[in-house]
MARMARPA-934112 format. One record per residue: residue number from 1; y negated, z negated, x of N, C-alpha, C, O in turn. Coordinates in Angstrom, 2 decimals. Each point is the difference from the previous one (the first is absolute). Layout:
! MARMARPA-934112
{num=NUM&n_yy=Y&n_zz=Z&n_xx=X&ca_yy=Y&ca_zz=Z&ca_xx=X&c_yy=Y&c_zz=Z&c_xx=X&o_yy=Y&o_zz=Z&o_xx=X}
...
END
This chain:
! MARMARPA-934112
{num=1&n_yy=1.18&n_zz=0.00&n_xx=0.84&ca_yy=-1.18&ca_zz=0.00&ca_xx=-0.84&c_yy=-1.24&c_zz=0.00&c_xx=0.88&o_yy=-0.02&o_zz=-0.60&o_xx=1.07}
{num=2&n_yy=-1.01&n_zz=1.27&n_xx=-1.53&ca_yy=-1.27&ca_zz=-0.03&ca_xx=0.71&c_yy=-0.79&c_zz=-1.24&c_xx=-0.43&o_yy=0.37&o_zz=-0.67&o_xx=-0.97}
{num=3&n_yy=-1.44&n_zz=0.38&n_xx=1.69&ca_yy=-0.86&ca_zz=-1.12&ca_xx=-0.37&c_yy=-0.53&c_zz=0.13&c_xx=-1.42&o_yy=0.11&o_zz=-0.96&o_xx=-0.77}
{num=4&n_yy=-0.67&n_zz=2.12&n_xx=0.39&ca_yy=-0.48&ca_zz=0.15&ca_xx=-1.37&c_yy=1.11&c_zz=-0.15&c_xx=-1.05&o_yy=-0.24&o_zz=-0.51&o_xx=-1.09}
{num=5&n_yy=1.44&n_zz=0.95&n_xx=1.43&ca_yy=1.11&ca_zz=-0.17&ca_xx=-0.94&c_yy=0.35&c_zz=-1.48&c_xx=-0.16&o_yy=0.32&o_zz=-0.45&o_xx=-1.11}
{num=6&n_yy=-0.36&n_zz=-0.31&n_xx=2.20&ca_yy=0.22&ca_zz=-1.45&ca_xx=-0.10&c_yy=-1.09&c_zz=-0.64&c_xx=-0.86&o_yy=0.29&o_zz=-0.89&o_xx=-0.81}
{num=7&n_yy=-1.53&n_zz=1.33&n_xx=0.98&ca_yy=-1.12&ca_zz=-0.53&ca_xx=-0.78&c_yy=0.23&c_zz=0.22&c_xx=-1.49&o_yy=-0.13&o_zz=-0.92&o_xx=-0.81}
{num=8&n_yy=0.49&n_zz=2.16&n_xx=0.44&ca_yy=0.23&ca_zz=0.33&ca_xx=-1.41&c_yy=1.19&c_zz=-0.79&c_xx=-0.56&o_yy=-0.03&o_zz=-0.45&o_xx=-1.14}
{num=9&n_yy=1.08&n_zz=0.30&n_xx=1.95&ca_yy=1.17&ca_zz=-0.74&ca_xx=-0.45&c_yy=-0.34&c_zz=-1.47&c_xx=-0.21&o_yy=0.49&o_zz=-0.62&o_xx=-0.95}
{num=10&n_yy=-1.32&n_zz=0.06&n_xx=1.80&ca_yy=-0.44&ca_zz=-1.39&ca_xx=-0.18&c_yy=-0.75&c_zz=-0.15&c_xx=-1.32&o_yy=0.21&o_zz=-0.97&o_xx=-0.73}
{num=11&n_yy=-1.09&n_zz=1.91&n_xx=0.43&ca_yy=-0.73&ca_zz=-0.05&ca_xx=-1.27&c_yy=0.95&c_zz=0.11&c_xx=-1.19&o_yy=-0.14&o_zz=-0.73&o_xx=-0.99}
{num=12&n_yy=1.11&n_zz=1.63&n_xx=1.09&ca_yy=0.96&ca_zz=0.18&ca_xx=-1.09&c_yy=0.82&c_zz=-1.28&c_xx=-0.21&o_yy=0.21&o_zz=-0.42&o_xx=-1.14}
{num=13&n_yy=0.23&n_zz=-0.18&n_xx=2.23&ca_yy=0.80&ca_zz=-1.21&ca_xx=-0.11&c_yy=-0.80&c_zz=-1.19&c_xx=-0.52&o_yy=0.54&o_zz=-0.85&o_xx=-0.70}
{num=14&n_yy=-1.82&n_zz=0.80&n_xx=1.02&ca_yy=-0.84&ca_zz=-1.07&ca_xx=-0.55&c_yy=-0.12&c_zz=0.12&c_xx=-1.51&o_yy=0.03&o_zz=-1.00&o_xx=-0.72}
{num=15&n_yy=-0.15&n_zz=2.22&n_xx=0.24&ca_yy=-0.05&ca_zz=0.23&ca_xx=-1.45&c_yy=1.34&c_zz=-0.40&c_xx=-0.62&o_yy=0.03&o_zz=-0.62&o_xx=-1.06}
{num=16&n_yy=1.04&n_zz=0.98&n_xx=1.72&ca_yy=1.34&ca_zz=-0.33&ca_xx=-0.48&c_yy=0.27&c_zz=-1.50&c_xx=0.04&o_yy=0.75&o_zz=-0.52&o_xx=-0.83}
{num=17&n_yy=-1.36&n_zz=-0.18&n_xx=1.77&ca_yy=0.24&ca_zz=-1.43&ca_xx=0.18&c_yy=-0.42&c_zz=-0.81&c_xx=-1.22&o_yy=0.63&o_zz=-1.00&o_xx=-0.33}
{num=18&n_yy=-1.70&n_zz=1.43&n_xx=-0.33&ca_yy=-0.47&ca_zz=-0.70&ca_xx=-1.20&c_yy=0.75&c_zz=0.58&c_xx=-1.20&o_yy=-0.13&o_zz=1.17&o_xx=-0.33}
{num=19&n_yy=0.91&n_zz=-2.02&n_xx=-0.31&ca_yy=0.81&ca_zz=0.46&ca_xx=-1.13&c_yy=-0.37&c_zz=-0.80&c_xx=-1.25&o_yy=-0.36&o_zz=-1.18&o_xx=0.07}
{num=20&n_yy=0.47&n_zz=1.85&n_xx=-1.19&ca_yy=-0.31&ca_zz=-0.67&ca_xx=-1.26&c_yy=1.23&c_zz=-0.75&c_xx=-0.48&o_yy=1.10&o_zz=0.54&o_xx=-0.05}
{num=21&n_yy=-1.32&n_zz=-1.79&n_xx=-0.29&ca_yy=1.08&ca_zz=-0.84&ca_xx=-0.51&c_yy=-0.08&c_zz=-0.14&c_xx=-1.51&o_yy=-0.63&o_zz=0.82&o_xx=-0.68}
{num=22&n_yy=1.24&n_zz=-1.82&n_xx=0.16&ca_yy=0.03&ca_zz=-0.25&ca_xx=-1.44&c_yy=-1.40&c_zz=-0.35&c_xx=-0.51&o_yy=-0.77&o_zz=-0.68&o_xx=0.66}
{num=23&n_yy=0.48&n_zz=1.17&n_xx=-1.84&ca_yy=-1.24&ca_zz=-0.32&ca_xx=-0.72&c_yy=-1.25&c_zz=0.25&c_xx=0.82&o_yy=-0.94&o_zz=-0.80&o_xx=-0.05}
{num=24&n_yy=0.91&n_zz=1.89&n_xx=0.80&ca_yy=-1.19&ca_zz=0.38&ca_xx=0.73&c_yy=-0.29&c_zz=-0.79&c_xx=1.26&o_yy=-1.08&o_zz=0.14&o_xx=0.58}
{num=25&n_yy=2.01&n_zz=-0.96&n_xx=-0.15&ca_yy=-0.20&ca_zz=-0.73&ca_xx=1.26&c_yy=0.37&c_zz=0.92&c_xx=1.16&o_yy=0.69&o_zz=1.00&o_xx=-0.17}
{num=26&n_yy=-1.16&n_zz=-1.36&n_xx=1.33&ca_yy=0.29&ca_zz=0.79&ca_xx=1.20&c_yy=0.64&c_zz=-0.86&c_xx=1.06&o_yy=-0.23&o_zz=-1.21&o_xx=0.06}
{num=27&n_yy=1.03&n_zz=1.84&n_xx=0.77&ca_yy=0.59&ca_zz=-0.69&ca_xx=1.14&c_yy=0.03&c_zz=0.98&c_xx=1.16&o_yy=-0.18&o_zz=1.20&o_xx=-0.17}
{num=28&n_yy=0.40&n_zz=-1.74&n_xx=1.35&ca_yy=0.02&ca_zz=0.82&ca_xx=1.21&c_yy=1.43&c_zz=0.09&c_xx=0.50&o_yy=0.70&o_zz=-1.00&o_xx=0.10}
{num=29&n_yy=-0.29&n_zz=2.22&n_xx=0.22&ca_yy=1.32&ca_zz=0.22&ca_xx=0.60&c_yy=-0.14&c_zz=-0.19&c_xx=1.51&o_yy=-0.62&o_zz=0.82&o_xx=0.68}
{num=30&n_yy=1.19&n_zz=-1.91&n_xx=-0.15&ca_yy=-0.17&ca_zz=-0.29&ca_xx=1.44&c_yy=0.53&c_zz=1.11&c_xx=0.91&o_yy=-0.60&o_zz=0.26&o_xx=1.04}
{num=31&n_yy=1.70&n_zz=0.39&n_xx=-1.41&ca_yy=0.56&ca_zz=1.03&ca_xx=0.87&c_yy=-0.93&c_zz=1.21&c_xx=0.10&o_yy=-0.10&o_zz=0.62&o_xx=1.06}
{num=32&n_yy=-0.57&n_zz=-0.27&n_xx=-2.17&ca_yy=-0.96&ca_zz=1.12&ca_xx=0.04&c_yy=-1.24&c_zz=-0.39&c_xx=0.80&o_yy=-0.54&o_zz=0.81&o_xx=0.75}
{num=33&n_yy=0.10&n_zz=-2.05&n_xx=-0.92&ca_yy=-1.16&ca_zz=-0.48&ca_xx=0.76&c_yy=0.30&c_zz=-0.02&c_xx=1.50&o_yy=-0.84&o_zz=0.40&o_xx=0.80}
{num=34&n_yy=2.02&n_zz=-0.86&n_xx=-0.42&ca_yy=0.38&ca_zz=-0.03&ca_xx=1.42&c_yy=0.08&c_zz=1.42&c_xx=0.57&o_yy=-0.46&o_zz=0.24&o_xx=1.11}
{num=35&n_yy=1.05&n_zz=0.67&n_xx=-1.86&ca_yy=0.10&ca_zz=1.39&ca_xx=0.46&c_yy=-1.39&c_zz=0.62&c_xx=0.14&o_yy=-0.26&o_zz=0.76&o_xx=0.94}
{num=36&n_yy=-0.65&n_zz=-1.08&n_xx=-1.87&ca_yy=-1.37&ca_zz=0.51&ca_xx=0.08&c_yy=-0.68&c_zz=-0.51&c_xx=1.27&o_yy=-0.72&o_zz=0.75&o_xx=0.66}
{num=37&n_yy=0.95&n_zz=-2.01&n_xx=-0.31&ca_yy=-0.59&ca_zz=-0.56&ca_xx=1.21&c_yy=0.52&c_zz=0.71&c_xx=1.25&o_yy=-0.77&o_zz=0.25&o_xx=0.93}
{num=38&n_yy=2.04&n_zz=0.08&n_xx=-0.91&ca_yy=0.56&ca_zz=0.71&ca_xx=1.15&c_yy=-0.64&c_zz=1.38&c_xx=0.13&o_yy=-0.40&o_zz=0.39&o_xx=1.10}
{num=39&n_yy=0.31&n_zz=0.34&n_xx=-2.21&ca_yy=-0.60&ca_zz=1.34&ca_xx=0.06&c_yy=-1.48&c_zz=-0.07&c_xx=0.37&o_yy=-0.49&o_zz=0.86&o_xx=0.74}
{num=40&n_yy=-0.23&n_zz=-1.87&n_xx=-1.24&ca_yy=-1.41&ca_zz=-0.14&ca_xx=0.35&c_yy=-0.15&c_zz=-0.30&c_xx=1.49&o_yy=-0.92&o_zz=0.52&o_xx=0.65}
{num=41&n_yy=1.80&n_zz=-1.33&n_xx=-0.10&ca_yy=-0.04&ca_zz=-0.31&ca_xx=1.43&c_yy=0.28&c_zz=1.24&c_xx=0.84&o_yy=-0.67&o_zz=0.23&o_xx=1.01}
{num=42&n_yy=1.65&n_zz=0.56&n_xx=-1.43&ca_yy=0.31&ca_zz=1.24&ca_xx=0.73&c_yy=-1.16&c_zz=1.00&c_xx=-0.10&o_yy=-0.28&o_zz=0.70&o_xx=0.97}
{num=43&n_yy=-0.37&n_zz=-0.64&n_xx=-2.12&ca_yy=-1.17&ca_zz=0.88&ca_xx=-0.14&c_yy=-1.12&c_zz=-0.46&c_xx=0.93&o_yy=-0.64&o_zz=0.83&o_xx=0.65}
{num=44&n_yy=0.42&n_zz=-2.13&n_xx=-0.58&ca_yy=-1.03&ca_zz=-0.54&ca_xx=0.89&c_yy=0.33&c_zz=0.29&c_xx=1.46&o_yy=-0.88&o_zz=0.37&o_xx=0.78}
{num=45&n_yy=2.14&n_zz=-0.54&n_xx=-0.42&ca_yy=0.41&ca_zz=0.29&ca_xx=1.38&c_yy=-0.23&c_zz=1.48&c_xx=0.33&o_yy=-0.47&o_zz=0.32&o_xx=1.09}
{num=46&n_yy=0.80&n_zz=0.56&n_xx=-2.02&ca_yy=-0.19&ca_zz=1.43&ca_xx=0.24&c_yy=-1.48&c_zz=0.33&c_xx=0.14&o_yy=-0.39&o_zz=0.77&o_xx=0.88}
{num=47&n_yy=-0.43&n_zz=-1.33&n_xx=-1.75&ca_yy=-1.44&ca_zz=0.28&ca_xx=0.05&c_yy=-0.61&c_zz=-0.55&c_xx=1.29&o_yy=-0.83&o_zz=0.65&o_xx=0.63}
{num=48&n_yy=1.25&n_zz=-1.83&n_xx=-0.25&ca_yy=-0.52&ca_zz=-0.62&ca_xx=1.22&c_yy=0.39&c_zz=0.81&c_xx=1.23&o_yy=-0.79&o_zz=0.13&o_xx=0.94}
{num=49&n_yy=1.99&n_zz=0.39&n_xx=-0.94&ca_yy=0.47&ca_zz=0.79&ca_xx=1.14&c_yy=-0.80&c_zz=1.28&c_xx=0.17&o_yy=-0.07&o_zz=0.55&o_xx=1.10}
{num=50&n_yy=-0.54&n_zz=-0.07&n_xx=-2.17&ca_yy=-0.75&ca_zz=1.26&ca_xx=0.06&c_yy=-1.49&c_zz=-0.19&c_xx=0.27&o_yy=-0.73&o_zz=0.98&o_xx=0.13}
{num=51&n_yy=0.28&n_zz=-2.23&n_xx=-0.04&ca_yy=-1.42&ca_zz=-0.26&ca_xx=0.24&c_yy=-0.37&c_zz=0.45&c_xx=1.40&o_yy=0.78&o_zz=-0.15&o_xx=0.95}
{num=52&n_yy=-1.96&n_zz=0.69&n_xx=-0.82&ca_yy=-0.51&ca_zz=0.41&ca_xx=1.31&c_yy=-0.19&c_zz=-1.23&c_xx=0.85&o_yy=-0.75&o_zz=-0.91&o_xx=-0.37}
{num=53&n_yy=1.41&n_zz=0.87&n_xx=1.51&ca_yy=-0.09&ca_zz=-1.17&ca_xx=0.88&c_yy=-1.10&c_zz=0.15&c_xx=1.04&o_yy=0.01&o_zz=-0.69&o_xx=1.02}
{num=54&n_yy=-0.94&n_zz=1.57&n_xx=-1.26&ca_yy=-1.10&ca_zz=0.19&ca_xx=0.93&c_yy=0.16&c_zz=1.24&c_xx=0.85&o_yy=-0.91&o_zz=0.35&o_xx=0.75}
{num=55&n_yy=2.04&n_zz=0.31&n_xx=-0.87&ca_yy=0.23&ca_zz=1.21&ca_xx=0.78&c_yy=-0.69&c_zz=1.22&c_xx=-0.59&o_yy=-0.03&o_zz=1.07&o_xx=0.62}
{num=56&n_yy=-0.52&n_zz=-1.22&n_xx=-1.82&ca_yy=-0.74&ca_zz=1.09&ca_xx=-0.61&c_yy=0.85&c_zz=0.99&c_xx=-0.76&o_yy=-0.53&o_zz=0.98&o_xx=-0.54}
{num=57&n_yy=1.82&n_zz=-1.21&n_xx=0.49&ca_yy=0.85&ca_zz=0.96&ca_xx=-0.71&c_yy=0.08&c_zz=-0.29&c_xx=-1.48&o_yy=0.03&o_zz=0.93&o_xx=-0.81}
{num=58&n_yy=0.00&n_zz=-2.19&n_xx=0.44&ca_yy=0.08&ca_zz=-0.36&ca_xx=-1.41&c_yy=1.31&c_zz=0.43&c_xx=-0.62&o_yy=0.93&o_zz=0.42&o_xx=0.68}
{num=59&n_yy=-0.89&n_zz=-0.53&n_xx=-1.98&ca_yy=1.16&ca_zz=0.34&ca_xx=-0.79&c_yy=0.06&c_zz=1.52&c_xx=-0.20&o_yy=-1.03&o_zz=0.62&o_xx=-0.23}
{num=60&n_yy=2.22&n_zz=-0.02&n_xx=0.31&ca_yy=0.10&ca_zz=1.43&ca_xx=-0.30&c_yy=-0.52&c_zz=0.30&c_xx=-1.40&o_yy=0.20&o_zz=-0.80&o_xx=-0.92}
{num=61&n_yy=-0.85&n_zz=1.92&n_xx=0.74&ca_yy=-0.67&ca_zz=0.31&ca_xx=-1.26&c_yy=0.96&c_zz=0.03&c_xx=-1.18&o_yy=-0.36&o_zz=-0.43&o_xx=-1.09}
{num=62&n_yy=1.59&n_zz=0.91&n_xx=1.29&ca_yy=0.97&ca_zz=0.00&ca_xx=-1.10&c_yy=0.35&c_zz=-1.41&c_xx=-0.43&o_yy=0.16&o_zz=-0.27&o_xx=-1.19}
{num=63&n_yy=-0.05&n_zz=-0.64&n_xx=2.16&ca_yy=0.26&ca_zz=-1.40&ca_xx=-0.34&c_yy=-1.19&c_zz=-0.61&c_xx=-0.73&o_yy=0.18&o_zz=-0.74&o_xx=-0.97}
{num=64&n_yy=-1.39&n_zz=1.05&n_xx=1.42&ca_yy=-1.20&ca_zz=-0.49&ca_xx=-0.67&c_yy=-0.01&c_zz=0.42&c_xx=-1.47&o_yy=-0.26&o_zz=-0.81&o_xx=-0.89}
{num=65&n_yy=0.54&n_zz=2.08&n_xx=0.65&ca_yy=-0.01&ca_zz=0.51&ca_xx=-1.38&c_yy=1.10&c_zz=-0.68&c_xx=-0.84&o_yy=-0.22&o_zz=-0.30&o_xx=-1.17}
{num=66&n_yy=1.38&n_zz=0.07&n_xx=1.76&ca_yy=1.08&ca_zz=-0.67&ca_xx=-0.73&c_yy=-0.39&c_zz=-1.43&c_xx=-0.37&o_yy=0.27&o_zz=-0.46&o_xx=-1.11}
{num=67&n_yy=-0.92&n_zz=-0.25&n_xx=2.05&ca_yy=-0.46&ca_zz=-1.36&ca_xx=-0.29&c_yy=-1.10&c_zz=0.01&c_xx=-1.05&o_yy=0.00&o_zz=-0.83&o_xx=-0.91}
{num=68&n_yy=-0.93&n_zz=1.75&n_xx=1.02&ca_yy=-1.09&ca_zz=0.07&ca_xx=-0.97&c_yy=0.55&c_zz=0.26&c_xx=-1.39&o_yy=-0.45&o_zz=-0.59&o_xx=-0.98}
{num=69&n_yy=1.43&n_zz=1.47&n_xx=0.88&ca_yy=0.59&ca_zz=0.32&ca_xx=-1.29&c_yy=0.78&c_zz=-1.20&c_xx=-0.56&o_yy=-0.11&o_zz=-0.31&o_xx=-1.18}
{num=70&n_yy=0.87&n_zz=-0.36&n_xx=2.03&ca_yy=0.80&ca_zz=-1.14&ca_xx=-0.45&c_yy=-0.87&c_zz=-1.14&c_xx=-0.50&o_yy=0.36&o_zz=-0.69&o_xx=-0.95}
{num=71&n_yy=-1.49&n_zz=0.49&n_xx=1.58&ca_yy=-0.87&ca_zz=-1.12&ca_xx=-0.34&c_yy=-1.03&c_zz=0.31&c_xx=-1.07&o_yy=-0.71&o_zz=-0.89&o_xx=-0.46}
{num=72&n_yy=0.62&n_zz=2.14&n_xx=0.05&ca_yy=-1.04&ca_zz=0.37&ca_xx=-0.98&c_yy=0.41&c_zz=-0.42&c_xx=-1.41&o_yy=1.18&o_zz=-0.06&o_xx=-0.33}
{num=73&n_yy=-2.17&n_zz=-0.22&n_xx=-0.48&ca_yy=0.26&ca_zz=-0.34&ca_xx=-1.40&c_yy=0.55&c_zz=1.19&c_xx=-0.76&o_yy=0.81&o_zz=-0.18&o_xx=-0.92}
{num=74&n_yy=-1.22&n_zz=1.37&n_xx=1.27&ca_yy=0.48&ca_zz=1.20&ca_xx=-0.67&c_yy=1.50&c_zz=0.15&c_xx=0.18&o_yy=0.70&o_zz=0.39&o_xx=-0.94}
{num=75&n_yy=-0.19&n_zz=-0.69&n_xx=2.13&ca_yy=1.43&ca_zz=0.08&ca_xx=0.29&c_yy=0.79&c_zz=-0.95&c_xx=-0.90&o_yy=1.12&o_zz=0.31&o_xx=-0.39}
{num=76&n_yy=-1.72&n_zz=-1.46&n_xx=0.07&ca_yy=0.68&ca_zz=-1.00&ca_xx=-0.81&c_yy=-0.21&c_zz=0.24&c_xx=-1.48&o_yy=0.40&o_zz=-0.82&o_xx=-0.82}
{num=77&n_yy=-1.03&n_zz=1.92&n_xx=0.46&ca_yy=-0.22&ca_zz=0.30&ca_xx=-1.40&c_yy=-1.17&c_zz=-0.74&c_xx=-0.61&o_yy=-0.12&o_zz=-0.08&o_xx=-1.23}
{num=78&n_yy=-0.75&n_zz=-0.46&n_xx=2.06&ca_yy=-1.15&ca_zz=-0.74&ca_xx=-0.49&c_yy=-1.26&c_zz=0.81&c_xx=0.29&o_yy=-0.16&o_zz=0.54&o_xx=1.10}
{num=79&n_yy=-0.71&n_zz=-0.46&n_xx=-2.04&ca_yy=-1.26&ca_zz=0.72&ca_xx=0.20&c_yy=-1.16&c_zz=-0.80&c_xx=-0.48&o_yy=-1.14&o_zz=0.45&o_xx=0.10}
END
């Protein structure tokens, strides 16, 4: 998985973690929450690895566009 894919999966799992219970109550699924944390950590590691360390090269443009798309509200269906 790429960093942006881990980011999107973490968001999906966070949504899945909150489940509706009886009579409109909500509860959290710990296994989904734990999996979301793992994917979020891997996304952070990938993004951090691509940060320009002062060498002036920065992140490859294709990676930049993938991160921008993954983090945008439009990508998540929000406008």
